[in-house]
C-alpha positions as CSV (number, residue, x, y, z in Angstrom):
1,M,-103.8,-44.7,71.1
2,T,-100.1,-45.4,70.6
3,E,-97.4,-46.2,73.2
4,G,-93.9,-44.9,73.0
5,A,-91.3,-45.3,70.2
6,R,-89.0,-48.1,71.5
7,R,-89.7,-51.5,69.9
8,P,-91.4,-53.6,72.6
9,D,-90.9,-57.3,73.2
10,W,-94.3,-58.3,71.8
11,I,-93.2,-57.0,68.3
12,R,-90.2,-59.3,68.0
13,V,-90.3,-62.5,66.0
14,R,-87.8,-65.2,65.0
15,A,-86.5,-65.4,61.4
16,P,-88.4,-68.1,59.5
17,Y,-86.5,-71.3,59.0
18,G,-87.0,-75.0,58.4
19,E,-87.4,-77.4,55.5
20,R,-90.8,-76.2,54.5
21,V,-89.7,-72.6,54.3
22,E,-86.7,-73.6,52.2
23,A,-88.9,-75.7,49.9
24,V,-91.3,-72.9,49.3
25,S,-88.5,-70.4,48.7
26,A,-87.0,-72.8,46.1
27,A,-90.3,-73.3,44.3
28,L,-91.0,-69.6,44.2
29,A,-87.6,-68.9,42.7
30,R,-88.1,-71.7,40.2
31,H,-91.4,-70.3,39.0
32,G,-90.2,-66.7,39.1
33,L,-92.8,-65.5,41.6
34,R,-92.9,-62.7,44.1
35,T,-94.7,-62.9,47.4
36,V,-95.8,-60.3,50.0
37,C,-94.4,-62.7,52.5
38,R,-90.9,-61.7,51.3
39,E,-91.3,-58.4,49.5
40,A,-93.1,-56.8,52.5
41,R,-90.9,-58.6,55.1
42,C,-93.9,-60.2,56.7
43,P,-93.2,-61.5,60.3
44,N,-95.5,-64.5,59.8
45,V,-93.9,-66.0,56.7
46,G,-92.8,-69.2,58.4
47,E,-96.2,-69.8,60.0
48,C,-98.1,-69.2,56.8
49,W,-95.8,-71.1,54.5
50,G,-95.8,-74.0,56.9
51,G,-99.6,-74.0,57.0
52,G,-100.1,-74.1,53.2
53,T,-100.8,-70.5,52.6
54,A,-99.0,-67.8,50.7
55,T,-99.6,-64.3,49.2
56,V,-98.4,-63.9,45.6
57,I,-97.8,-60.5,44.1
58,L,-98.8,-60.1,40.4
59,L,-97.8,-57.6,37.7
60,G,-94.2,-57.0,38.6
61,G,-92.3,-55.4,41.4
62,V,-92.9,-51.7,40.6
63,C,-95.9,-49.8,41.7
64,T,-97.4,-46.7,39.9
65,R,-98.2,-44.9,43.2
66,G,-95.8,-45.4,46.1
67,C,-97.7,-45.3,49.4
68,A,-95.6,-43.8,52.2
69,F,-95.8,-47.0,54.3
70,C,-94.9,-49.6,51.6
71,S,-91.6,-51.2,50.7
72,V,-92.5,-51.8,47.0
73,T,-90.6,-49.5,44.6
74,A,-92.6,-46.8,42.9
75,G,-92.0,-46.0,39.2
76,T,-92.8,-47.1,35.7
77,P,-93.7,-50.9,35.6
78,A,-92.9,-53.3,32.8
79,P,-95.8,-54.7,30.7
80,P,-97.7,-57.7,32.3
81,D,-96.2,-61.1,31.8
82,P,-98.7,-63.4,30.0
83,T,-97.0,-66.5,31.5
84,E,-97.6,-65.3,35.1
85,P,-101.1,-66.8,35.7
86,D,-99.8,-70.3,34.7
87,R,-96.7,-70.0,36.8
88,V,-98.7,-69.0,39.9
89,A,-101.0,-72.0,39.3
90,R,-98.2,-74.5,38.8
91,A,-96.5,-73.3,42.0
92,A,-99.7,-73.6,44.0
93,A,-100.2,-77.2,42.7
94,E,-96.6,-78.2,43.3
95,L,-96.6,-76.8,46.9
96,G,-100.1,-78.1,47.7
97,W,-101.4,-74.7,48.8
98,R,-104.7,-74.8,50.5
99,H,-105.4,-71.1,50.4
100,V,-103.8,-68.7,47.8
101,V,-104.0,-65.0,48.4
102,V,-103.3,-63.1,45.1
103,T,-102.5,-59.4,45.2
104,S,-100.7,-57.0,43.0
105,V,-98.8,-53.7,42.8
106,T,-101.1,-50.9,41.8
107,R,-101.1,-50.6,38.0
108,D,-102.7,-47.3,37.1
109,D,-100.9,-47.5,33.8
110,L,-103.1,-50.4,32.6
111,E,-106.6,-49.6,31.2
112,D,-108.2,-52.1,33.5
113,G,-105.8,-51.7,36.4
114,G,-104.8,-55.4,36.0
115,A,-108.2,-56.8,36.6
116,G,-108.1,-59.1,33.6
117,H,-104.8,-60.4,34.8
118,F,-106.3,-61.2,38.2
119,A,-109.2,-63.1,36.4
120,Q,-106.7,-65.1,34.4
121,V,-104.9,-66.2,37.6
122,V,-108.1,-67.3,39.1
123,G,-108.9,-69.4,36.0
124,A,-105.4,-71.0,36.0
125,L,-105.7,-71.8,39.7
126,R,-109.1,-73.5,39.2
127,R,-107.5,-75.7,36.5
128,E,-104.2,-76.5,38.1
129,A,-105.0,-76.4,41.9
130,P,-108.8,-76.9,42.1
131,S,-108.8,-77.7,45.8
132,A,-107.2,-74.4,46.8
133,A,-109.3,-71.5,48.0
134,V,-108.6,-68.3,46.1
135,E,-108.6,-64.9,47.8
136,L,-108.0,-61.8,45.7
137,L,-106.6,-58.7,47.4
138,V,-107.1,-56.0,44.8
139,P,-106.2,-52.4,44.4
140,D,-108.9,-49.8,43.9
141,F,-108.8,-49.9,40.0
142,R,-109.2,-46.1,40.1
143,G,-112.9,-46.6,40.8
144,D,-113.5,-48.4,37.4
145,E,-116.7,-50.5,37.8
146,G,-115.9,-52.6,34.8
147,A,-112.6,-53.7,36.2
148,L,-114.2,-54.6,39.5
149,R,-116.9,-56.6,37.6
150,T,-114.1,-58.5,35.9
151,V,-112.6,-59.7,39.2
152,V,-116.0,-60.4,40.7
153,D,-117.1,-62.4,37.7
154,A,-113.9,-64.5,38.0
155,A,-115.6,-65.9,41.1
156,P,-112.9,-65.8,43.8
157,D,-113.7,-67.4,47.1
158,I,-112.9,-64.1,48.9
159,L,-112.5,-60.6,47.7
160,A,-110.3,-58.2,49.8
161,H,-109.4,-54.6,49.5
162,N,-107.5,-52.8,52.3
163,V,-108.4,-49.3,53.5
164,E,-105.0,-49.3,55.4
165,T,-105.6,-46.2,57.5
166,V,-108.3,-43.7,58.7
167,P,-109.6,-41.1,56.3
168,R,-107.8,-38.1,58.0
169,L,-104.4,-39.7,57.3
170,Y,-105.0,-40.6,53.6
171,P,-103.1,-37.6,52.2
172,V,-100.0,-38.6,54.2
173,V,-100.2,-42.4,54.2
174,R,-101.9,-43.2,50.9
175,R,-101.1,-40.6,48.3
176,G,-103.1,-41.2,45.1
177,A,-105.8,-43.2,47.0
178,E,-109.2,-42.1,48.2
179,Y,-111.0,-43.5,51.3
180,G,-114.4,-43.0,49.7
181,R,-113.3,-44.8,46.5
182,S,-112.2,-47.8,48.6
183,L,-115.5,-48.0,50.4
184,E,-117.3,-47.7,47.1
185,L,-115.4,-50.7,45.7
186,L,-116.5,-52.9,48.6
187,R,-120.1,-51.6,48.3
188,R,-120.2,-52.3,44.6
189,A,-118.7,-55.8,45.0
190,A,-121.4,-56.6,47.6
191,E,-124.1,-55.5,45.2
192,M,-122.6,-57.4,42.3
193,R,-122.4,-60.7,44.2
194,P,-124.1,-60.6,47.6
195,S,-122.7,-64.1,48.5
196,L,-119.1,-63.0,48.0
197,P,-117.2,-62.7,51.3
198,L,-115.6,-59.3,51.6
199,K,-112.6,-58.5,53.7
200,S,-110.5,-55.4,54.5
201,G,-107.5,-54.4,56.7
202,I,-106.2,-51.4,58.5
203,M,-102.8,-50.6,60.2
204,V,-102.4,-48.6,63.3
205,G,-99.4,-46.7,64.5
206,F,-99.7,-43.8,62.1
207,G,-101.0,-41.4,64.7
208,E,-104.7,-42.3,64.3
209,K,-107.2,-42.0,67.2
210,E,-109.0,-45.1,68.5
211,E,-112.4,-43.5,67.7
212,E,-111.3,-43.0,64.1
213,V,-110.4,-46.7,63.8
214,V,-113.8,-47.7,65.2
215,A,-115.5,-45.3,62.7
216,V,-113.6,-47.1,59.9
217,F,-115.0,-50.4,61.2
218,R,-118.5,-49.0,61.0
219,D,-117.9,-47.8,57.4
220,L,-116.5,-51.1,56.3
221,F,-119.4,-53.1,57.9
222,G,-121.9,-50.7,56.2
223,A,-120.2,-51.4,52.9
224,G,-120.8,-55.1,53.3
225,C,-117.4,-56.2,54.7
226,R,-117.6,-59.0,57.3
227,S,-114.0,-59.8,57.9
228,V,-111.3,-57.3,59.1
229,T,-107.7,-57.3,60.1
230,V,-105.8,-54.8,62.3
231,G,-102.1,-54.8,62.6
232,Q,-99.1,-52.7,63.7
233,Y,-97.4,-50.4,61.1
234,L,-93.7,-51.1,61.0
235,P,-91.6,-48.8,58.8
236,P,-89.7,-50.8,56.2
237,S,-86.8,-48.4,56.3
238,R,-85.8,-45.0,57.7
239,K,-86.9,-43.5,54.3
240,H,-90.5,-44.5,54.9
241,L,-93.2,-42.8,56.9
242,P,-92.0,-42.6,60.6
243,L,-93.8,-44.6,63.2
244,A,-96.0,-42.6,65.5
245,G,-95.9,-45.3,68.2
246,Y,-96.6,-48.9,69.1
247,V,-100.0,-50.1,70.1
248,T,-100.2,-52.5,73.0
249,P,-101.7,-56.0,72.7
250,E,-104.4,-54.9,75.2
251,R,-105.5,-52.1,72.8
252,F,-105.5,-54.5,69.9
253,A,-107.8,-56.7,71.9
254,A,-110.1,-53.7,72.7
255,L,-110.3,-52.9,69.0
256,A,-111.2,-56.5,68.2
257,A,-114.0,-56.3,70.7
258,E,-115.3,-53.2,69.1
259,A,-115.3,-54.8,65.7
260,R,-117.1,-57.8,66.9
261,R,-119.7,-55.6,68.6
262,I,-120.3,-53.9,65.3
263,G,-121.0,-57.3,63.8
264,F,-117.9,-58.5,62.1
265,E,-117.8,-62.3,61.8
266,T,-114.0,-62.6,61.5
267,V,-111.6,-60.3,63.3
268,L,-107.8,-60.7,63.6
269,S,-106.3,-57.9,65.6
270,G,-102.7,-57.9,67.0
271,P,-99.2,-56.4,66.6
272,L,-98.1,-59.0,64.1
273,V,-101.3,-59.4,62.2
274,R,-101.2,-58.6,58.4
275,S,-104.1,-58.6,56.0
276,S,-103.4,-62.1,54.8
277,Y,-102.6,-63.6,58.2
278,K,-104.4,-66.9,58.8
279,A,-106.3,-66.3,55.5
280,G,-106.9,-70.0,55.2
281,G,-108.5,-70.2,58.7
């Protein structure tokens, strides 16, 4: 389902600029926060920051896994910073964020995978920025049901967990992760709190087949997920997993149509879409 290897015009974006981008950058630096917007080199950073949305990365800048597609460093992380929840909340209040997406590096070294830290951030945001919607984009917590219960009981407005790719490619793309474990996390969350909106995302360009992506849509819908994003994989560097090819805007539109046919209520599918794109609507 991929087209060629030369970067097409539709994948090009302008570098973010403007007073709002500068103000957000300064505030993040002042509060000592990391964001996916910068760490993952998201092409939509200017649009999201300008619209009052951002995605904050918790628990440091080192991941215990190291997926082949990700720009985050793999290794041994530092202990969690107990001041981080309050720093996130103060930044959100200062910048007037309407929708805060909170994610983290994977922390398999922690007994709860960082679930308690997520819950503390939700609590701090409720106190300091009560008008902001809170979306948690969580790791799989190694399948720990207690950790998942912790984040569900924190009562986020949205719970997200990305499957990232099709099951066949997990051994290459997501070493240390399991497709079935990710689906089970979503199923359990739906059972724990049926009213909690669930969201997931997948990237294309790894060499998957279109029918495999549609099968993932069906699995996600069956697990209780009603919102899905589909975006183009772009290797962060030459050291990362090579790109199998670019997917055309027409094929992204066709995938979106398939997802809607299955029953998804919210579908964002396009070359520059990322899992937190237009998270605030």
